[in-house]
Phi, psi and omega in degrees: 000321179298320180297319179292325177295320177295323177297317179296321180300325186290338183259354177254134184289151181254134180239130178265185189234040177286138179265159183253159177296147188276074170275152189240135174246130183258104181272175181279167183228035180277175180278158182288122183287155180272349184203142174249120180287139178248124181278330186225123182284002179268180182296144183246152172255129185267155172101188180200180184271347182221156175275154178288166176283101185292339183292341181271358184270165183290158180290168179298153173296157177295159182299335180285341182260339180255146184293151181293343181272356175282118179267166175291153191273152171241119186255123176247104186280124180281164176295147179289157178086358180283132182268119179289149185233004177280126189258148175233161178213157178303131184226132178276129176232156175243115187245131180299137179298328181223119177293330178294317177295322177299315181295316180294323178295321178295315180295322179297318178295320182292315188273328187236004180056037179243137181263125176248118179293140176238161183263145182236145171262125173271115186237158173246117181236172173275121176240171181294142176280095186287353177268356180262121186297316182296325178297316178297321178299314181296319179292325176293321177295320175298321177297320177295327181288347175294344180269357190216180173239153180306136180094344178282162187297326182264021174274132183264133176291140177233172180308134187306328182290353177255011183280004171275110186208163171212148184276155172232135178078016184256018174297158187305325182260007180287136182225026184220236185302124180224161175170199179219152172249121179252139181237138172293162189295341176253011180062019180279339180225133179239132178242119173265117178257126187249131182290144173269208186277136167242138183279323180238126181147176186295337183263357191299322182295313180288328175301311181297320179301314180293319177304309186287333178282322184276326192244004175268156178289320181203088170065025171059053176273075186270336176200180185297327183295336183278354177300328184261356181210048176285166183280350175201172185239060187250357181290133183238025177073156175054047177058038175243145183218139185273120183295313182298320178300317180297317180296319179297326181291339185263013179253007180297139180294337180280350178296137184302328179299316180295319178295319179298325178299317180295320180294313180299319178300319178296316181295321178299319178290325182285324184230067188291335183268359186268155166281127181251124176245150178240134180222162177179166179243137175060237177305320179298325177292319178297319178295320177300318179295313182296318180289321177297321178293327179292315188260358183070050182237147175294140180219145176231126184239134181250126176053043185270140169299159179298127183249002182297318179294322178297322178298321178293317182289332174282354181057043180287122170295126181236149180295148178268153176301144180303138179279148177295149182293149174296163185305323183291341182264000181286144177300159179300134179086358179258141180242145180293126181292154177293138179293146178292144181297320178227077184296141178279137178295137181268146178287154175302140182282070179262150184272059182245134175235123175261139179234120175206171182236163190282349178274350181265116182285342188292309179292345179265004180065030185250000177268065186229170181095153185301327183276352183287150178296331178295310182295319182287341172273358178091019181248130177252082181261081193255347184273157185222348186268135185243152171282162175071214180246160186231133172256115184247120174269121180276081182282341179288309182281317188277324184248355177075023178285148173268142175302124186200130182298338180290344176283359180287336188296145184295333178299315178294319180299320182286301191279323184267350185230291189295329182275358176294135181252161173059039173245126179271113180265022178116127179056034178074019184274140170282340182227135177302154181293134176280128183222155173285146176281125181256145175056036179270132181231132177261144169051052189296333183270001179265148173251124181248135181185199179257099185246359182229157174282141184231142171270154178296139180286000000 
């Protein structure tokens, strides 16, 4: 068991807790806009050659309005004349008209099992160009930087125009949600990078708690030792699990999703005119997806466990796929197609992209069983279904990689995969085609229902 724990340690990045000098960035305090106008429907290049004059911006929000995990900013000004190369493109998102209505609908569903319809705005914003290889490399490097601080050995260099950044959750006594906020040189685009799991370090205990609560089929029953210290008490014997119990376990304020909601709200208030993207690796990628789906923001996740089941258990209101127009609204000469005899349910139209490769068992829900390094390290990473679309690199067939949990680390994803040049991933693509996962089922051998008595919340 010790050997397997050491094996698990080797594939998860380690983050230390060094603090940075307190330089201050004064962001704006306007309201979050409902729409971003696009001048050109083609692909965009983000950033600029100079930073704005920060002295003309509004002061920081009061401490009562900003989350305690927002740290003061450290600004690294890049040399002028540098051409940014991270690309963006028009992206459709569905954003709740009212975050308060969204929150109330979620609580109503959670507490009373009642569905309240909410209204959504269909908007076109600038999102990352997921078909551009360099853009994915830069976002993966930002995801890797969520595990470190500038100047540390495991900090990844990124395009100089993105070196304006500040850490979140890196105070000396912080032991939970961590990451970095990266800003383009003109503050038009903000990228929140969320840290994934570390095995050794101040956040490791809470990382494991969130992993096992979000990605296990039922309270992380990975081996006999977990019978006495599972993350929840929802198991009802004979492969049965209580749904209400699971939902109640996911409303804790200490859950990273709840903390992330407060952070995203703060960033929206601080940079209301900016395009906000969310990225992350592993657990951080799943959180980026869940938060992006909540707020209607583009998100890119690398090597993330399946988070679709967690979204259901969190009772997240999600936009529905657009309905076909009624017969009267069809263009002249067009006829309504015959309905499919057994139509497949469509995923919610969220602007989430998952990126993973076939040698990594974790995003495929294959690092399971008592003999697996995940289970023997105390991790129940059992889910496999993802929201949004998925880019899958076939590293087993195309590159000859062996399935190995150690290929999960972000370093391998960056240097051994994404940075490879001149590889045709199909139809002349530098990046495999992003597609929805079809016929994906989580926890197929489990029965979920109401098996326990519950008190009103």
